[in-house]
C-alpha positions as CSV (number, residue, x, y, z in Angstrom):
1,M,0.0,0.0,0.0
2,S,1.2,3.5,-0.8
3,R,2.4,5.7,2.0
4,F,0.2,8.5,0.7
5,P,-3.0,6.8,-0.7
6,L,-5.1,8.7,-3.2
7,L,-8.6,9.7,-2.3
8,P,-11.2,7.2,-3.6
9,R,-12.8,8.2,-6.9
10,K,-16.4,9.2,-7.0
11,N,-19.0,7.0,-8.7
12,N,-20.3,8.2,-12.1
13,T,-17.0,9.7,-13.2
14,S,-14.8,8.9,-16.1
15,K,-11.1,9.2,-16.9
16,S,-11.7,12.6,-18.5
17,D,-12.7,14.0,-15.1
18,Y,-9.2,13.3,-13.8
19,G,-7.0,15.1,-16.3
20,H,-4.8,14.2,-19.3
21,A,-1.1,13.9,-19.0
22,L,1.1,14.2,-22.2
23,I,4.6,12.8,-21.7
24,I,7.1,13.5,-24.5
25,A,10.3,11.6,-23.8
26,G,12.8,9.0,-24.9
27,S,15.6,8.6,-27.4
28,R,16.7,5.7,-29.5
29,D,18.5,3.8,-26.7
30,M,16.7,5.2,-23.7
31,A,13.2,3.6,-23.2
32,G,13.2,3.3,-19.4
33,A,12.4,6.9,-18.5
34,P,9.3,7.3,-20.7
35,L,7.9,4.1,-19.3
36,M,8.5,5.0,-15.7
37,A,7.1,8.5,-16.2
38,S,3.9,7.2,-17.8
39,L,3.4,4.6,-15.1
40,A,4.0,7.3,-12.4
41,A,1.5,9.6,-14.0
42,L,-1.1,6.8,-13.9
43,R,-0.4,5.9,-10.3
44,S,-0.5,9.5,-9.2
45,G,-4.1,9.8,-10.4
46,A,-4.1,11.1,-14.0
47,G,-7.2,9.9,-15.8
48,L,-5.5,9.5,-19.2
49,V,-1.8,9.4,-20.1
50,T,-0.5,9.8,-23.6
51,L,3.1,8.9,-24.2
52,A,4.9,10.5,-27.2
53,V,8.2,8.7,-28.1
54,P,10.4,8.3,-31.2
55,R,9.1,5.9,-33.7
56,G,11.8,3.3,-32.9
57,L,10.5,2.9,-29.4
58,Q,6.8,2.7,-30.1
59,A,6.6,-1.1,-30.6
60,F,8.8,-1.9,-27.6
61,L,7.0,0.5,-25.2
62,S,3.5,-0.6,-26.4
63,K,4.4,-4.2,-25.3
64,K,5.9,-3.1,-22.0
65,A,3.2,-0.6,-21.0
66,A,0.3,-2.9,-21.7
67,P,-1.2,-4.4,-18.5
């Protein structure tokens, strides 16, 4: 359990009620930071996270970021 838990979400809400984070990150050989930043944004309560990375990282990160 997290040291600082988030408040429970209200019923009848959607992900658009909790914000949209856009993360622009990564380089050809550095895929870890964009992945960690996107997961951190989700865990911190963002409703929707969009990750923009170089084309060469898209296939790799789509496999890693999928639940």
